[in-house]
C-alpha positions as CSV (number, residue, x, y, z in Angstrom):
1,M,0.0,0.0,0.0
2,T,1.5,3.3,-1.1
3,N,-0.3,6.2,0.6
4,D,-0.2,8.3,3.7
5,C,-1.1,5.3,5.8
6,T,2.3,3.8,4.9
7,V,4.0,7.0,5.9
8,L,2.1,7.1,9.2
9,E,2.8,3.5,10.0
10,L,6.5,4.0,9.2
11,L,6.6,7.0,11.6
12,K,5.1,4.8,14.3
13,S,7.5,1.9,13.6
14,F,10.5,4.2,13.6
15,L,9.6,5.4,17.1
16,K,8.9,1.8,18.4
17,D,11.8,0.1,16.7
18,E,14.6,2.7,16.5
19,I,13.9,4.5,19.8
20,V,12.5,1.9,22.2
21,N,14.7,-1.0,21.2
22,K,17.8,0.9,20.1
23,E,17.7,3.8,22.4
24,I,20.9,5.8,22.5
25,I,19.9,9.2,23.8
26,C,23.0,10.7,25.4
27,K,23.5,10.2,29.2
28,N,23.9,14.0,29.5
29,K,21.2,15.6,27.4
30,S,23.0,18.9,27.2
31,D,26.3,17.4,25.9
32,S,26.0,15.4,22.7
33,D,29.7,14.5,22.9
34,K,29.2,12.3,26.0
35,E,29.2,8.5,25.4
36,P,25.7,7.5,24.4
37,L,23.7,4.6,26.0
38,D,24.0,1.4,24.0
39,S,26.4,3.0,21.6
40,W,26.8,-0.2,19.6
41,F,23.5,0.3,18.0
42,K,23.3,1.9,14.6
43,C,20.7,4.6,15.1
44,H,22.2,7.6,16.8
45,I,19.6,10.1,18.0
46,Y,20.7,12.8,20.4
47,N,19.2,16.1,19.0
48,E,16.8,17.4,16.4
49,Y,19.2,17.2,13.5
50,S,20.1,13.5,14.2
51,L,16.4,12.7,14.5
52,Q,15.8,14.4,11.1
53,Y,18.5,12.5,9.3
54,E,17.8,9.1,10.9
55,L,14.1,9.4,10.2
56,A,14.8,10.4,6.6
57,V,16.9,7.3,6.0
58,Y,14.3,5.1,7.7
59,L,11.4,6.6,5.6
60,R,13.4,6.4,2.3
61,N,14.3,2.8,2.8
62,G,10.9,1.8,4.1
63,L,8.8,3.5,1.4
64,N,11.0,2.4,-1.5
65,A,11.0,-1.2,-0.3
66,N,7.3,-1.2,-0.9
67,S,7.2,0.8,-4.0
68,K,7.1,-1.1,-7.3
69,I,6.1,1.8,-9.6
70,S,8.3,4.8,-8.7
71,E,10.6,5.8,-5.9
72,Y,9.9,8.2,-3.1
73,E,12.2,11.2,-2.8
74,I,13.1,12.6,0.6
75,F,14.1,16.3,0.9
76,F,15.6,18.1,3.9
77,E,14.7,21.8,4.8
78,K,12.8,22.2,1.5
79,N,11.5,25.7,0.9
80,I,7.8,25.8,0.5
81,S,8.0,27.8,-2.8
82,T,9.5,24.7,-4.5
83,F,6.5,22.5,-3.8
84,I,3.6,25.0,-3.5
85,D,3.0,27.4,-6.4
86,K,2.9,31.0,-5.4
87,S,3.4,30.1,-1.8
88,E,3.5,33.6,-0.4
89,E,0.2,34.4,-2.0
90,K,-1.4,31.2,-0.7
91,F,-0.2,31.8,2.8
92,G,-1.4,35.3,2.8
93,K,-0.3,38.5,4.5
94,E,-1.5,37.3,7.9
95,D,1.1,34.5,7.7
96,E,4.0,36.7,6.7
97,K,6.1,35.3,9.6
98,H,5.4,31.7,8.8
99,K,8.3,29.3,8.3
100,H,9.7,28.9,4.8
101,E,11.4,25.5,5.1
102,V,9.9,22.1,6.0
103,D,12.0,19.6,8.0
104,L,11.1,16.6,5.8
105,I,9.2,16.5,2.5
106,V,8.3,13.2,0.9
107,I,7.3,13.3,-2.8
108,R,6.4,10.5,-5.2
109,K,6.1,11.2,-8.9
110,D,4.6,9.3,-11.9
111,K,6.6,8.4,-15.0
112,N,5.9,11.9,-16.4
113,K,7.5,13.5,-13.3
114,N,4.2,14.8,-12.0
115,P,3.7,14.5,-8.2
116,I,1.2,11.9,-7.2
117,E,1.9,11.9,-3.5
118,K,3.1,14.6,-1.1
119,Y,3.9,14.5,2.6
120,A,5.4,17.0,5.0
121,I,6.8,16.4,8.4
122,E,7.8,18.9,11.0
123,L,10.1,17.8,13.8
124,K,10.9,19.1,17.3
125,F,13.4,17.7,19.8
126,P,14.3,20.5,22.3
127,I,17.1,19.6,24.6
128,N,17.9,22.9,26.2
129,G,14.8,23.8,28.2
130,Q,13.0,27.0,27.1
131,Y,9.7,25.4,27.9
132,P,7.2,28.1,27.1
133,E,9.1,29.2,23.9
134,Q,9.4,25.6,22.7
135,M,5.7,24.8,23.5
136,K,4.7,27.8,21.4
137,K,6.8,26.4,18.6
138,F,5.0,23.1,18.9
139,I,1.7,24.9,18.2
140,E,3.3,27.0,15.4
141,D,4.4,23.7,13.7
142,M,0.8,22.4,13.9
143,K,-0.5,25.6,12.3
144,F,2.1,25.4,9.6
145,M,1.4,21.8,8.7
146,K,-2.4,22.5,8.8
147,K,-1.9,25.3,6.3
148,I,0.1,23.2,3.9
149,K,-2.4,20.4,4.2
150,D,-5.2,22.7,3.3
151,I,-3.3,24.0,0.3
152,W,-2.5,20.5,-0.9
153,D,-6.1,19.4,-0.6
154,D,-6.9,21.7,-3.5
155,E,-4.4,19.9,-5.7
156,Q,-6.4,16.6,-5.7
157,I,-3.4,14.3,-5.0
158,K,-2.6,12.0,-2.1
159,N,-1.2,14.1,0.6
160,N,-0.8,14.5,4.4
161,T,1.2,16.4,6.9
162,F,2.5,15.4,10.4
163,C,4.1,16.9,13.5
164,L,6.5,14.7,15.5
165,T,7.7,16.2,18.8
166,M,10.1,14.3,21.1
167,V,11.3,15.5,24.5
168,N,13.5,14.0,27.3
169,D,12.6,16.6,30.0
170,K,9.6,16.2,32.2
171,N,9.0,19.9,32.4
172,F,7.4,19.7,29.0
173,Y,4.7,17.2,30.1
174,E,4.4,17.1,33.9
175,L,2.8,19.7,36.2
176,T,5.4,21.9,37.9
177,G,3.2,24.5,39.6
178,K,4.1,27.3,37.3
179,E,1.3,26.5,35.0
180,N,-1.2,27.5,37.7
181,N,0.1,31.1,37.9
182,K,-1.7,33.6,35.8
183,S,1.4,34.5,33.9
184,N,1.9,35.2,30.2
185,N,2.7,31.5,29.7
186,Y,-0.3,30.2,31.6
187,D,-2.2,29.1,28.5
188,V,0.6,27.3,26.8
189,Y,1.6,25.4,30.0
190,Q,-2.0,24.2,30.4
191,K,-2.0,22.8,26.9
192,F,1.0,20.5,27.4
193,R,1.3,19.7,31.1
194,M,-0.8,17.2,33.1
195,K,-0.5,15.3,36.3
196,D,-0.2,11.9,34.6
197,G,1.8,13.1,31.7
198,K,-1.1,12.6,29.3
199,I,-3.0,15.5,27.8
200,Y,-6.7,15.4,27.5
201,K,-7.3,19.2,27.2
202,K,-7.8,20.3,23.6
203,I,-5.5,22.6,21.7
204,D,-7.9,24.9,19.9
205,E,-6.2,27.6,17.9
206,N,-6.7,28.7,14.3
207,G,-8.2,25.5,13.0
208,I,-6.2,23.2,15.3
209,N,-8.6,21.3,17.5
210,L,-7.1,18.2,19.0
211,K,-6.0,16.4,22.1
212,I,-2.3,15.8,22.8
213,F,-1.3,12.2,23.7
214,W,2.2,11.9,25.2
215,N,3.7,8.5,24.3
216,T,6.4,7.1,26.6
217,L,9.2,5.7,24.4
218,K,11.7,4.7,27.0
219,K,12.1,4.7,30.8
220,F,15.7,5.2,32.0
221,E,16.4,3.7,35.4
222,N,19.3,5.3,37.2
223,S,20.0,7.6,34.2
224,Y,20.5,11.3,33.8
225,T,17.4,11.8,31.7
226,D,13.6,11.8,32.4
227,D,11.2,9.7,30.5
228,I,11.6,10.0,26.7
229,K,8.2,11.0,25.4
230,C,6.7,12.1,22.1
231,F,3.5,13.0,20.4
232,L,2.8,12.4,16.7
233,I,0.0,14.4,15.1
234,D,-1.7,13.2,12.0
235,I,-3.0,16.5,10.6
236,G,-5.2,14.9,8.0
237,K,-7.2,13.2,10.8
238,N,-6.6,16.0,13.2
239,E,-5.6,13.6,15.9
240,S,-2.6,12.8,18.2
241,C,-1.6,9.2,17.6
242,E,-0.9,6.5,20.2
243,I,2.3,4.7,19.3
């Protein structure tokens, strides 16, 4: 099957296979030069860039292994103007500050080089705190992917967009007390922090209306990191997936 279900299933299997069973997040999350856990495994993920590259390789191999007609192409940091005609006009003046590059783009073309499938994936793996700022970026990614999904839906080809966010710091997903203060960051804390680490409150902003589900990928006992958690959002279905 060659459609967005395949891309979604590969995203899920990457998280289960490459992270849970081959976990090598660094012992010291602030220092990528430290010796990683289980360093003999092949998949090295210690920051957002490494996540981007390892996931790209995983998707390219997995998608092309199942494709008998044409190959899927994977692009890094692709400017939206190269895969959305008149991108600035379609995003509009109200979106002047939107991002211009997408972390990962997956495109499949027919024999005439016409796109027949398009997928976009935004990634986040913050390792240096900045909780409210990074949480706001989580939401901006959702808005960005929603906008691209809406534009692509007008093109009548198979398409979908996703947001994958990974964290190894409990301050992103557990209550700390600060989220109860009526500060400037009150609303964003409330969206991502809950007592049990699972979010059941909806994010409802500019067409984004979903519940966040934090998946636990790995529990380190006697380690320097907190639980490794992630959420994977399928924008097409407007839902946060359980891994």
